[in-house]
Structure formats: C-alpha cells, structure tokens
C-alpha positions in Angstrom: -0.4 0.0 0.3 1.1 3.3 -0.8 0.2 7.0 0.2 -3.4 8.0 -1.5 -4.3 4.5 -2.2 -7.9 3.7 -2.0 -8.6 0.9 0.6 -11.5 -0.9 2.3 -11.8 -2.0 5.5 -11.8 -5.7 6.2 -13.2 -5.8 9.9 -14.7 -3.3 11.9 -11.7 -1.2 13.9 -12.7 1.5 16.3 -15.8 2.8 15.5 -15.7 2.3 11.3 -17.7 -0.4 10.4 -16.0 -3.1 7.7 -15.8 -2.0 4.5 -15.7 1.8 5.2 -13.3 3.5 2.5 -9.9 4.4 3.6 -7.7 6.7 1.8 -4.2 6.5 2.8 -2.7 10.4 3.5 0.5 9.9 5.7 2.8 6.9 5.4 5.4 8.1 7.8 4.9 5.5 10.5 4.0 2.4 8.3 2.5 -0.4 8.7 0.3 2.7 10.8 -1.4 5.5 8.0 -2.7 8.3 8.9 -5.7 8.3 7.0 -9.5 9.2 6.0 -12.3 7.3 6.7 -15.2 7.6 4.4 -18.6 5.7 5.2 -21.0 7.4 3.5 -24.2 6.5 5.8 -22.6 6.5 9.3 -20.9 9.9 9.1 -21.1 12.9 6.9 -17.6 13.5 5.6 -14.7 12.0 6.4 -12.9 10.8 9.7 -9.5 11.4 10.4 -7.8 8.5 12.2 -4.4 6.3 12.4 -5.1 2.6 11.1 -2.8 -0.1 11.0 -2.4 -1.9 7.4 -3.5 -5.2 9.0 -7.0 -3.8 9.1 -6.7 -3.0 5.0 -6.8 -4.3 1.7 -6.6 -2.3 -1.3 -10.2 -1.5 -3.1 -10.9 -3.5 -6.1 -11.7 -1.1 -9.5 -15.5 -2.0 -9.1 -15.2 -0.1 -5.3 -13.1 2.4 -6.8 -15.6 3.6 -9.1 -18.0 2.8 -6.6 -16.4 5.3 -4.1 -15.9 7.9 -6.6 -19.9 7.9 -7.7 -20.6 8.6 -3.7 -17.9 11.2 -3.5 -19.2 12.7 -6.0 -22.5 13.0 -4.9 -21.5 14.0 -1.1 -19.8 16.6 -2.7 -22.6 17.9 -4.6 -24.9 17.6 -1.7 -22.7 19.7 0.1 -21.8 22.1 -2.4 -25.6 23.5 -3.1 -26.5 23.6 0.9 
C-alpha cells in the first residue's frame, strides 16, 4: 500500500464498520497510516484516524468507481447546501 491508495476496511476497526472506504493520507509510520475514513451511511464527511495496515485491503476497480460516484454525490450535496 502507498500514499493516497483507496482501501477498504476488512473488519470493523474502532468506530468504523467493515467495508468503510479508507484513503491513506500519511505513510510516515508504516505499517500504521493516517487516513481518511469515508462511510457515507454512518457519518457525513471524512473522519481522520490512524489505522494499521493489517485492517486494510486495496480497493478493487469496481469499489473505486463506486467510491468516486458516492464522493461526487457527497460533494454535490454539500456544495448546494
């Protein structure tokens, strides 16, 4: 995994559910990353937290496309608020 990869939580971690999108934003402490956690159902916007690589897997192409659609919808909603 590398900086700015889009990952998926393999299992629940802290207050984040399995399947949450995770974008790696700082890799200075590998294998622990600072990351944005995006779960569009559970909270509005990103949460910033540290996560160990063992909880993550790289997102597949279909998951990346789904994230992009959902992120655009999020941005559209919040730009018109």
